[in-house]
N, C-alpha and C positions, 0 to 999 in steps of 0.2 A: 401089301405095303411093307410088311416086315421083311419079306424076301428082298425087296428092292433096297431097303435100308441096309440090310446085311451085305448085299452086293456092292453098294456104294462104299460101305465100311471096308470091305475086303479089297477094294481098288485103292482107296485113298490112304489108309493107314500104312500099308507097306511102302507106298510111295513117299509119304511124309517121313516115315522112319528112316528110309534110305537117304533122303535129303538131309535129315538131321545128322545122321552119322557122317555124311560127306562134309557138312559144315563143321562138325566137331573135329574131324581129321584135319581140315584146312587150318582151323584155329590152333590146334596142337602143333602142326608143322610151323606155323607162323611164330608161335611162342618159342619153339626150339630154335628157330632161326634167329630171333631177337636175342635169346639167351647166348647163343654162340657169338653173335656180333658183339654183345656186351663184354664177353670174356676176351675177345680179340682186342677191343678198345682198351680194356684194363691192362692187358699185356703190353700193348703199344705205349700207353701212358706210363706204365711202370718203367719201361725201357728208356723213354725220354726223360723221366724223372731221375733215373740213375745217371744218365749222361749229364743232365743239368747239375746234379749234385757234385759230379766229378769235375766238370769244367763249365761253370755257370756262364761266363761271358761268351765262350765259343758256341755253346748250345743256344743261348739267347740269340746270338747273331745268325746262326744257321736257321733257326725257326723263323726269324724275321725275313731273311732272304728267301726262304722257301715260300712263305706266305705272299710276299711281294711278287715273286715269280709266278704264282698262280693268279693273283689278282690283276696285275698290270695288263696282261694280254687281253683281258675282258673289258677294260675300261675304254670309254669313248672319248673322255676328256681327262686331262690331268691338271690338278690344281696344286699350287705350291702355297703353303702357309708359312709366312715368315713371322717369327715371334716378335721381331722389332717393328714390323709394319702392321698397320691396322687394316690392310686390304687383302682381298683374295683375288688372284688374277689367274686366268687360264694360261697355262704354260705351253701345253703341247696337245695337239689333236693326233693321237697315234695312227688313226686311219689315213691321215694325209702325209705322214712322214715327218722326220725330224726337221725342225727349223722352218717348216712351212706354216703359214698362218692363213686365215680366211681372207 
């Protein structure tokens, strides 16, 4: 029985150790990747902040237009909110084309 237990130990412990090392290496790689991504994000934010401080209105408008340019192609319906009116109405269904309605 002792020999069988020793044999099972000799099979399972190296296997578990290898799996643990593999998991640790993956986690360390992930942590490094996230750290690098965070540094890139900080650099990008710092660059935008500098642009914003130099030309606030131009940078604000550029960021707005870039965001709208990313969002609008993904929308299925476009709604217009008019501050003077109390209603919301569908304005355009992009998949059907400009000016077409249901």
